[in-house]
C-alpha positions as CSV (number, residue, x, y, z in Angstrom):
1,M,0.0,0.0,0.0
2,S,1.3,3.5,-0.8
3,R,2.0,6.0,1.9
4,N,-1.1,8.0,1.0
5,G,-3.1,4.8,1.3
6,W,-1.8,4.3,4.8
7,V,-2.6,7.9,5.7
8,L,-6.2,7.4,4.6
9,T,-6.4,4.1,6.5
10,A,-5.2,5.9,9.7
11,V,-7.5,8.9,9.5
12,V,-10.6,6.8,8.4
13,L,-10.1,4.3,11.3
14,G,-9.3,7.1,13.7
15,S,-12.4,9.2,13.0
16,G,-14.5,6.1,12.1
17,I,-14.3,4.7,15.6
18,V,-15.6,8.0,17.0
19,F,-18.7,7.8,14.8
20,L,-19.1,4.1,15.4
21,D,-19.2,4.6,19.1
22,A,-21.8,7.3,18.7
23,T,-24.2,4.8,17.3
24,V,-23.2,1.3,18.4
25,V,-23.6,2.2,22.1
26,N,-27.2,3.3,21.6
27,V,-28.2,-0.3,20.8
28,A,-26.3,-1.5,23.9
29,L,-28.0,0.9,26.4
30,P,-31.0,-1.3,27.3
31,R,-28.7,-4.3,28.1
32,I,-26.3,-2.0,30.0
33,G,-29.2,-0.8,32.2
34,Q,-30.2,-4.4,32.9
35,E,-26.8,-5.7,33.8
36,L,-24.7,-2.9,35.3
37,P,-25.2,-2.0,38.9
38,A,-25.8,1.7,39.8
39,T,-25.8,3.2,43.3
40,G,-25.2,6.9,42.9
41,V,-27.6,7.5,40.1
42,S,-30.8,5.9,38.8
43,V,-30.5,3.5,35.9
44,L,-32.3,5.9,33.5
45,E,-30.2,8.8,34.6
46,G,-27.1,6.8,34.3
47,L,-27.9,5.7,30.8
48,T,-28.6,9.3,29.9
49,Y,-25.1,10.4,31.1
50,V,-23.5,7.4,29.3
51,N,-24.8,8.9,26.1
52,S,-24.9,12.7,26.6
53,G,-21.6,12.7,28.6
54,Y,-19.8,11.4,25.5
55,F,-21.4,13.8,23.1
56,A,-21.1,16.9,25.4
57,T,-17.4,16.3,26.1
58,L,-16.7,15.6,22.4
59,A,-18.3,18.8,21.4
60,A,-16.7,20.9,24.2
61,L,-13.1,19.9,23.4
62,L,-13.1,19.9,19.6
63,I,-11.7,23.5,19.1
64,L,-9.1,23.0,21.9
65,A,-8.0,19.7,20.2
66,G,-7.7,21.2,16.8
67,A,-5.7,24.2,18.1
68,L,-3.4,21.8,20.0
69,A,-2.7,19.8,16.8
70,D,-1.8,22.9,14.8
71,H,0.4,24.1,17.6
72,Y,2.2,20.9,18.7
73,G,1.9,18.6,15.7
74,R,-1.0,16.8,14.0
75,R,0.5,13.3,14.0
76,R,1.6,13.7,17.6
77,M,-1.9,14.7,18.8
78,F,-3.6,12.2,16.6
79,S,-1.5,9.4,18.1
80,I,-2.3,10.6,21.6
81,G,-6.0,10.7,20.7
82,L,-5.8,7.1,19.3
83,A,-4.1,5.8,22.4
84,G,-6.5,7.6,24.7
85,F,-9.5,6.3,22.8
86,G,-8.2,2.8,23.0
87,V,-7.5,3.0,26.8
88,T,-10.9,4.5,27.5
89,S,-12.7,2.0,25.3
90,V,-11.1,-0.8,27.5
91,M,-12.2,1.1,30.6
92,C,-15.8,1.3,29.3
93,G,-15.8,-2.4,28.3
94,L,-14.5,-3.5,31.8
95,A,-16.4,-1.0,33.9
96,P,-17.9,-2.7,36.9
97,T,-20.5,0.0,37.8
98,M,-22.6,2.6,36.0
99,E,-20.7,5.4,37.7
100,L,-17.3,4.2,36.3
101,L,-18.8,3.7,32.9
102,I,-20.0,7.3,32.9
103,V,-16.6,8.5,33.8
104,S,-15.0,6.4,31.1
105,R,-17.4,7.6,28.5
106,V,-16.6,11.2,29.4
107,L,-12.9,10.5,29.0
108,Q,-13.6,8.6,25.7
109,G,-15.4,11.7,24.4
110,A,-12.3,13.8,25.2
111,A,-10.1,11.4,23.2
112,G,-12.6,11.4,20.4
113,A,-12.4,15.2,20.2
114,V,-8.7,14.9,19.3
115,L,-9.4,12.4,16.5
116,V,-12.2,14.0,14.4
117,P,-10.7,17.4,13.5
118,N,-7.2,16.0,13.1
119,S,-8.3,13.4,10.6
120,L,-9.3,16.1,8.2
121,S,-6.3,18.4,8.9
122,I,-4.0,15.4,8.2
123,I,-5.8,14.9,4.8
124,T,-5.4,18.6,4.1
125,A,-1.7,18.6,4.9
126,T,-1.0,15.4,2.9
127,F,-3.0,15.6,-0.2
128,D,-3.2,18.2,-3.0
129,G,-5.8,19.3,-5.6
130,G,-8.0,16.5,-7.0
131,E,-6.4,13.9,-4.7
132,R,-7.5,15.9,-1.7
133,G,-11.1,16.0,-3.0
134,R,-11.1,12.3,-3.5
135,A,-9.6,11.8,-0.1
136,F,-12.3,13.8,1.5
137,G,-14.8,11.7,-0.5
138,V,-13.3,8.5,0.8
139,W,-13.4,9.9,4.4
140,A,-17.0,10.9,4.0
141,A,-17.9,7.5,2.5
142,A,-16.1,5.5,5.2
143,T,-17.5,7.5,8.1
144,S,-21.0,7.2,6.7
145,A,-20.5,3.5,6.4
146,T,-19.4,3.2,10.0
147,T,-22.4,5.3,11.2
148,L,-24.7,3.1,9.1
149,L,-23.2,-0.2,10.4
150,G,-23.1,0.9,14.0
151,P,-26.5,-0.2,15.0
152,L,-26.2,-3.5,13.1
153,V,-22.8,-4.2,14.6
154,G,-23.9,-3.2,18.1
155,G,-27.1,-5.3,17.9
156,F,-25.1,-8.4,16.8
157,L,-22.5,-8.0,19.5
158,V,-25.1,-7.4,22.2
159,D,-27.3,-10.4,21.2
160,A,-24.5,-12.8,20.4
161,A,-22.1,-12.1,23.3
162,S,-22.1,-9.0,25.6
163,W,-22.6,-5.3,25.5
164,R,-19.0,-5.0,26.7
165,L,-17.8,-6.0,23.2
166,A,-19.4,-2.8,21.8
167,F,-16.5,-1.0,23.5
168,L,-13.8,-3.6,23.4
169,I,-14.1,-4.0,19.6
170,N,-12.3,-0.7,19.3
171,G,-9.0,-2.2,20.5
172,P,-7.9,-3.9,17.2
173,L,-9.1,-0.9,15.1
174,V,-7.1,1.5,17.3
175,A,-4.0,-0.7,17.1
176,L,-4.1,-0.7,13.3
177,A,-4.7,3.0,13.1
178,L,-1.9,3.7,15.6
179,Y,0.5,1.6,13.6
180,A,-0.4,3.4,10.3
181,T,-0.1,6.8,12.0
182,L,3.3,6.3,13.6
183,R,4.8,4.5,10.6
184,H,3.4,6.4,7.6
185,V,1.7,9.8,8.6
186,P,4.2,12.7,8.2
187,E,4.3,15.2,11.0
188,S,3.0,18.7,10.2
189,R,2.1,21.8,12.3
190,D,1.7,25.5,12.1
191,E,5.3,26.7,11.9
192,T,4.2,30.3,12.6
193,S,2.8,29.3,16.0
194,T,5.7,29.8,18.3
195,G,4.3,31.7,21.3
196,R,2.5,30.4,24.4
197,F,-0.6,28.4,23.9
198,D,-3.8,30.2,24.8
199,W,-5.1,28.1,27.6
200,L,-7.5,30.7,28.9
201,G,-9.2,30.9,25.5
202,A,-9.3,27.1,25.4
203,A,-11.1,27.0,28.7
204,V,-13.6,29.7,27.7
205,I,-14.6,28.1,24.4
206,A,-14.8,24.6,26.1
207,V,-17.3,26.0,28.6
208,G,-19.2,27.8,25.8
209,V,-19.5,24.9,23.4
210,G,-19.8,22.3,26.1
211,G,-22.5,24.3,28.0
212,L,-24.6,24.8,24.9
213,A,-24.3,21.2,23.8
214,F,-25.0,19.7,27.2
215,G,-27.8,22.1,27.9
216,A,-29.6,21.3,24.6
217,I,-29.1,17.6,25.0
218,R,-30.2,17.4,28.6
219,G,-33.2,19.7,28.0
220,Q,-34.6,17.5,25.3
221,E,-34.0,14.4,27.3
222,R,-35.9,15.9,30.3
223,D,-38.7,17.5,28.1
224,W,-37.3,20.9,29.2
225,N,-38.4,20.4,32.8
226,D,-34.9,20.5,34.2
227,A,-33.2,23.6,35.7
228,L,-29.7,22.3,35.1
229,A,-30.3,22.4,31.3
230,F,-31.2,26.1,31.4
231,V,-28.2,26.9,33.6
232,A,-25.9,25.1,31.2
233,L,-27.3,26.9,28.3
234,A,-27.0,30.3,30.0
235,V,-23.4,29.7,31.0
236,G,-22.6,28.4,27.5
237,A,-24.1,31.4,25.9
238,V,-22.2,33.9,28.1
239,A,-18.9,32.1,27.4
240,T,-19.6,31.9,23.7
241,V,-20.3,35.6,23.5
242,A,-17.2,36.5,25.6
243,F,-14.9,34.3,23.5
244,P,-14.5,36.5,20.4
245,L,-14.0,39.5,22.7
246,L,-11.3,37.7,24.4
247,M,-9.7,36.6,21.1
248,A,-9.7,40.3,19.9
249,I,-7.5,41.4,22.8
250,S,-5.3,38.3,23.1
251,K,-1.7,38.5,21.9
252,Q,-1.7,34.8,20.9
253,P,-5.4,34.0,20.4
254,L,-6.6,30.4,20.3
255,V,-8.7,31.2,17.3
256,P,-7.4,34.1,15.1
257,L,-10.5,36.1,14.2
258,G,-8.9,36.6,10.8
259,L,-10.0,33.1,9.8
260,F,-13.5,34.5,9.5
261,R,-12.4,37.1,7.0
262,S,-12.3,34.2,4.6
263,R,-15.8,34.4,3.0
264,D,-15.9,30.8,2.2
265,F,-15.0,29.8,5.8
266,A,-17.6,32.0,7.4
267,V,-20.3,31.1,4.9
268,A,-19.6,27.3,5.1
269,N,-19.9,27.4,8.9
270,L,-23.1,29.4,8.8
271,S,-24.5,26.8,6.3
272,T,-23.3,24.0,8.6
273,F,-25.2,25.4,11.5
274,V,-28.4,25.5,9.6
275,V,-28.1,22.4,7.5
276,Y,-26.9,20.0,10.2
277,G,-29.6,21.3,12.5
278,A,-32.2,20.2,9.9
279,L,-30.4,16.9,9.3
280,Y,-30.4,16.1,13.0
281,V,-34.1,16.9,13.4
282,T,-35.0,14.9,10.3
283,L,-33.2,11.7,11.4
284,A,-34.4,11.9,15.0
285,F,-38.0,12.7,14.4
286,Q,-38.4,10.4,11.4
287,G,-37.4,7.4,13.4
288,L,-39.8,8.3,16.2
289,F,-42.7,8.9,13.7
290,L,-42.2,5.7,11.8
291,Q,-42.0,3.5,14.9
292,N,-44.4,5.2,17.4
293,T,-47.0,6.6,15.0
294,V,-47.0,4.6,11.8
295,G,-46.2,1.3,13.5
296,Y,-42.8,0.2,12.0
297,T,-40.6,-2.1,14.1
298,A,-37.1,-0.8,15.0
299,L,-35.6,-3.0,12.3
300,A,-38.1,-1.8,9.6
301,A,-37.5,1.9,10.6
302,G,-33.7,1.3,10.3
303,A,-34.1,-0.4,7.0
304,A,-36.3,2.4,5.7
305,V,-33.4,4.9,5.7
306,L,-30.8,2.5,4.3
307,P,-30.8,4.3,1.0
308,V,-29.3,7.3,2.7
309,G,-26.3,5.4,4.0
310,I,-25.9,3.4,0.7
311,A,-25.8,6.6,-1.4
312,L,-23.3,8.2,0.9
313,T,-21.0,5.2,0.9
314,I,-21.0,4.7,-2.8
315,F,-21.1,8.2,-4.2
316,S,-19.2,10.4,-1.7
317,T,-15.8,9.7,-3.3
318,P,-16.7,10.6,-6.9
319,I,-18.7,13.7,-5.7
320,G,-15.6,14.8,-3.7
321,A,-13.4,14.5,-6.8
322,L,-15.9,16.5,-8.9
323,A,-16.1,19.2,-6.2
324,A,-12.3,19.5,-6.3
325,R,-12.4,19.9,-10.0
326,F,-15.3,22.2,-10.5
327,G,-15.5,23.9,-7.1
328,P,-17.9,23.2,-4.3
329,R,-20.5,25.9,-4.8
330,R,-22.9,24.2,-7.2
331,F,-22.9,21.0,-5.1
332,L,-23.4,23.0,-1.9
333,A,-26.3,24.9,-3.5
334,A,-27.9,21.8,-5.0
335,G,-27.4,19.4,-2.1
336,P,-29.6,21.1,0.6
337,A,-32.2,21.9,-2.1
338,V,-32.6,18.3,-3.1
339,M,-32.7,17.3,0.6
340,A,-35.5,19.8,1.1
341,L,-37.5,18.2,-1.7
342,G,-37.2,14.9,0.0
343,L,-38.6,16.4,3.3
344,L,-41.4,18.0,1.4
345,W,-42.3,14.6,0.1
346,L,-42.2,13.1,3.6
347,A,-44.3,16.0,4.9
348,R,-47.3,14.6,2.9
349,M,-47.0,11.2,4.6
350,P,-50.3,10.1,6.1
351,S,-50.4,8.5,9.5
352,G,-51.9,5.4,8.0
353,T,-48.9,4.6,5.8
354,Q,-48.4,0.9,6.0
355,P,-45.1,-0.4,7.3
356,W,-43.0,-3.0,5.7
357,R,-44.8,-6.4,5.9
358,A,-43.5,-9.9,6.6
359,S,-43.0,-12.2,3.7
360,V,-45.4,-15.1,3.5
361,T,-43.1,-17.4,1.6
362,E,-39.9,-16.5,3.5
363,P,-40.6,-16.1,7.2
364,G,-38.5,-13.4,8.8
365,T,-38.0,-11.4,5.6
366,L,-39.4,-7.9,5.3
367,I,-41.0,-6.8,2.0
368,P,-41.7,-3.1,1.2
369,S,-45.4,-2.3,1.3
370,A,-47.1,-0.1,-1.3
371,G,-47.3,2.6,1.4
372,Y,-43.5,2.5,1.9
373,L,-42.8,2.6,-1.8
374,V,-45.1,5.5,-2.4
375,D,-45.0,7.6,0.8
376,V,-41.5,7.0,2.3
377,L,-39.0,5.7,-0.3
378,P,-39.1,8.6,-2.8
379,G,-38.5,11.1,0.0
380,I,-35.7,9.1,1.5
381,V,-34.0,8.7,-1.9
382,L,-34.2,12.4,-2.6
383,F,-32.9,13.2,0.9
384,G,-30.0,10.8,0.6
385,S,-29.1,12.1,-2.8
386,G,-29.0,15.7,-1.6
387,L,-26.9,14.7,1.4
388,T,-24.4,12.9,-0.8
389,L,-24.0,16.1,-2.9
390,L,-23.4,18.0,0.3
391,V,-21.0,16.2,2.7
392,A,-17.7,15.9,0.8
393,P,-18.0,19.3,-0.9
394,L,-18.8,21.0,2.4
395,T,-15.7,19.5,4.0
396,A,-13.6,20.5,1.0
397,A,-15.0,24.1,1.1
398,V,-14.1,24.4,4.8
399,M,-10.7,22.9,4.6
400,G,-9.8,24.8,1.4
401,S,-10.8,28.2,2.7
402,V,-8.1,28.7,5.2
403,P,-4.3,28.3,5.2
404,V,-3.0,24.8,5.7
405,R,-1.3,25.9,8.9
406,N,-4.8,26.4,10.4
407,A,-6.3,23.1,9.1
408,G,-6.8,21.5,12.5
409,L,-8.4,24.5,13.9
410,A,-10.7,25.0,10.9
411,S,-11.9,21.4,11.0
412,A,-12.5,21.7,14.8
413,I,-14.5,24.9,14.4
414,N,-16.7,23.3,11.7
415,N,-17.3,20.2,13.7
416,A,-18.1,22.2,16.8
417,V,-20.6,24.3,14.9
418,S,-22.4,21.1,13.6
419,R,-22.5,19.5,17.1
420,V,-23.8,22.6,18.8
421,G,-26.2,23.7,16.0
422,A,-27.8,20.3,15.7
423,P,-29.2,20.0,19.3
424,L,-30.0,23.8,19.5
425,I,-32.1,23.8,16.4
426,S,-33.6,20.5,17.3
427,A,-34.6,22.0,20.7
428,V,-36.4,24.9,19.1
429,I,-38.2,22.7,16.6
430,F,-39.1,20.3,19.5
431,I,-40.8,23.1,21.4
432,A,-42.7,24.1,18.2
433,I,-44.0,20.5,17.6
434,V,-45.0,20.1,21.2
435,G,-47.2,23.2,20.9
436,S,-48.6,21.9,17.5
437,F,-49.3,18.5,19.0
438,Y,-51.4,19.6,22.0
439,A,-53.2,22.3,19.9
440,A,-54.1,19.6,17.3
441,L,-55.2,17.2,20.1
442,E,-57.5,19.8,21.7
443,S,-59.1,20.5,18.3
444,R,-59.8,16.9,17.7
445,V,-61.0,16.2,21.3
446,P,-62.5,19.5,22.5
447,A,-63.3,18.1,26.0
448,L,-59.7,17.2,26.6
449,D,-57.6,19.7,28.7
450,A,-54.2,19.4,26.9
451,S,-52.6,21.6,29.6
452,S,-53.3,19.1,32.4
453,A,-50.4,17.1,33.8
454,E,-52.2,13.8,33.4
455,V,-52.8,14.4,29.6
456,R,-49.2,15.5,29.1
457,R,-48.0,12.4,30.9
458,T,-50.1,9.9,28.9
459,L,-50.1,11.6,25.5
460,Q,-46.9,12.9,24.1
461,P,-45.9,13.9,20.5
462,L,-44.4,11.1,18.4
463,Q,-44.7,8.7,21.3
464,P,-47.2,5.8,21.8
465,P,-50.1,6.6,24.1
466,A,-49.8,5.2,27.7
467,A,-51.7,2.1,28.7
468,G,-55.3,2.8,29.6
469,V,-55.8,5.8,27.3
470,P,-59.3,5.7,25.6
471,P,-59.2,4.6,21.9
472,D,-60.6,7.9,20.6
473,H,-57.9,9.8,22.5
474,S,-55.2,7.4,21.0
475,A,-56.5,8.0,17.5
476,A,-56.5,11.7,18.0
477,A,-53.0,11.6,19.4
478,R,-51.9,9.6,16.3
479,E,-53.3,12.3,14.0
480,A,-51.8,15.1,16.1
481,S,-48.4,13.4,16.0
482,T,-48.7,13.3,12.2
483,D,-49.4,17.0,12.2
484,A,-46.4,17.6,14.5
485,F,-44.1,15.5,12.2
486,R,-45.3,17.3,9.1
487,L,-44.5,20.6,10.8
488,A,-41.0,19.4,11.7
489,M,-40.4,18.3,8.1
490,L,-41.6,21.6,6.7
491,V,-39.5,23.7,9.1
492,S,-36.4,21.5,8.3
493,A,-37.1,21.8,4.6
494,G,-37.1,25.6,5.1
495,L,-33.8,25.5,6.9
496,L,-32.3,23.4,4.1
497,L,-33.5,25.8,1.5
498,A,-32.0,28.6,3.5
499,G,-28.7,26.7,3.6
500,S,-28.9,26.3,-0.2
501,V,-29.4,30.0,-0.7
502,I,-26.5,30.8,1.7
503,N,-24.2,28.5,-0.2
504,A,-25.2,29.7,-3.6
505,A,-24.8,33.4,-2.7
506,G,-21.7,33.1,-0.4
507,I,-19.4,30.3,-1.5
508,S,-16.9,31.1,-4.3
509,G,-17.2,29.1,-7.5
510,Q,-13.5,28.3,-7.6
511,G,-12.2,24.8,-7.3
512,H,-9.4,24.2,-4.9
513,R,-6.5,23.0,-7.1
514,G,-3.8,23.1,-4.4
515,R,-2.9,24.2,-1.0
516,P,-4.1,27.7,0.0
517,D,-0.6,28.6,1.1
518,G,3.0,27.3,1.2
519,A,3.5,27.6,4.9
520,L,3.3,23.9,5.7
521,R,6.6,22.3,6.8
522,T,6.8,18.6,7.6
523,T,9.5,16.5,9.2
524,D,9.8,14.6,6.0
525,D,10.4,17.7,3.9
526,A,12.1,20.5,5.6
527,V,11.9,22.8,2.6
528,P,8.6,24.9,2.3
529,E,6.6,23.7,-0.7
530,T,5.9,26.0,-3.6
531,P,2.2,27.2,-3.7
532,A,0.2,25.7,-6.6
533,P,-0.4,28.1,-9.4
């Protein structure tokens, strides 16, 4: 295998395990709750922290990790992240109590924060022109495949052996990635970064991003009846507002504000905030609607969205190469627009759409029903096609809009924007659909007081009615959930169209034929490279 092949292997495995653990553990949570003793927290609360602790820490430390890589060396930090992820995965797999599992997951999220932005900065520092675009496409395809396979792998490991293997499986993957990194990835860093590292700025942005992410995640998990969620959001908001003011007066700022003078970088991050918020809402609410309102099984609901993952896996690489050749703007304008068309199709879905049915001749086999083929599949195909047009070109636009010396920081900022924007936008839309659900419920059952605690406990949007609810109330709740789902799809489609307009108007039409500057210096080549013409 060529050196570039080994580099791709390292970064794909390094970032892939982070995405894999984000999905594979979800399947293992019920078994963890049954088998792992908890003394300091309830089982439900413990499982919540196992999930949200990982995501909140991952989001909080992304920018710090990207800046550390640019400052001290990308290969060095990537290797540290791999070793940390391997150790914490073993800690998770061997955890004897819920409390120790939570601590291990928080530490695992911190290690993951080092891996995700550095995988893209290593690609940027290693590849040029069209090869860079293809490399971004391979990265997008591979990470999409790991995200797609996560629930399947997790379900198999949990059913066949133990939930602990969902963590321990990372060991061999980390070992291979660490070998490829230490043996084949060239060291690179920002040679202009010679002053003291901005630890104060790192602490402030960690509190800002982490507070916003944790507050939004916890608020949704607790149906916005938790004071801690609002405190976290308030602290995160204050720190986020204070951060650019601190950067403006700092002699060695963690994030040079000059990065945002790049029009493509600023526009791509604004688009990421909007588009990934809509993406998060779509995937989350669609699964709830198909299972709890329409009647799909978990397996059928997962199979329903397989076309999205298949399209990303197969077509991300050629789309990345085309974006490198022709420029990302047309892809970034078309992608969200096509995704919006898919959501508009899903918004017309009736609550009576038939789920997949079992085969009569082959027991255990699921066959698409006419309802799925007409009401669901066209929207899913359009949504997946648009997402395929978006992912690799958006990565290329972000990484090609700043000097290579800031590649790690640029990737980290974009990842942080997506991980904060998604739960925040989801939270706003969730509040809207809750209001829509109870208003629709009262219109269908006028005698029902939708503001009463009992009604809100037994009838909730996109959730099955509690036991003992009268049939007419259940039917009304099903229709009200359909209205709420349609509203979520329409709002998400509007956000995607806004993202399309932002990209069309703001992203430059130039392809990225080479590195944006010649400042990169590697340990394998001590002479600064000549900028591409």
